[in-house]
N, C-alpha and C positions, 0 to 999 in steps of 0.2 A: 464925543464921537463925531467924525467928519460926516458931512452931508453927502448923500448919494449923488453921483454925477452920471450923465449919459455915457454909455459904454464907448461911444465914438471918441470920447475925450481921454480914455484910459491910456496909460503908457504901453507901448508895444515893444519895449526894449528888453523884455525878458524878466523885468522886475515883478515881484509878487504883489498882488493887490487883492482886496476882498471884493468879490463880485456877487451879484444877485441874479439868479436864473430860475426858470420854471421847468420842472421835470415833466416827463410824459404823463404823469398823473395829475398835473396841474398844481403841484405843490411848489411854493416859492422856497428856494434854497439860498443859503449864504455859504460861500466857499472861498478859500484862498486859491487863487489861480494865477496863471501867467500866460501871456500871448507868445506863441511860438511862430515866428516868421520863417519863410523859406530860407532866408539868409542865415538866421540863427541855427536852424536845423542843419543846413549845409556845413556850417562851421563846426558842428558837433561830429561830423563825419557821416559817410554813407549817402545813399540816394535819398532825395526828398520826394515824398509822396504828397501831391497837392492836398490830399485828404488829411494830412497831419498838420497843416497850417491852421492856426486858430487858437482859441482859448482852451486851456486844459486845467482841470481842477483835480486835486487829490481827494478821492472819495473816502479812502481809508489809508492805512499805512502801506498797502501793497497795490492799490488800484488807482489809476488815473483815468479820467473820462473827458472827452472833448465835449464842451458845452457851448451854448449860445447865450451869454449873459446879456441883460438889458441895462444894467447899471453897475457902478463900482464906487469904491471909496478906498483911500489909502489904508493899507493894513497897519495894525498897531505894531510897535516895536517888539512886542511880546511874541516870541516864536514858539511858545508852549503849544502842545496839541490840545486844543479845547473843543474838538469836534466830538 
């Protein structure tokens, strides 16, 4: 497994990476996430809300949440749902 890196070094090109973040209850979480820049959101169409720019993680098969991760590592090549 790759070692965690500071989130500032994570790719912001829309690729998926594994991130680590702490929720409102103080629990450390590990999630697959991607950074959504204003440019990327604009390319997808529609107006860009500044609140939509940032890191987004899939919480379950139907829910995404904006998060503030503290570190990251490359995701494995295994795309199976292991959450």
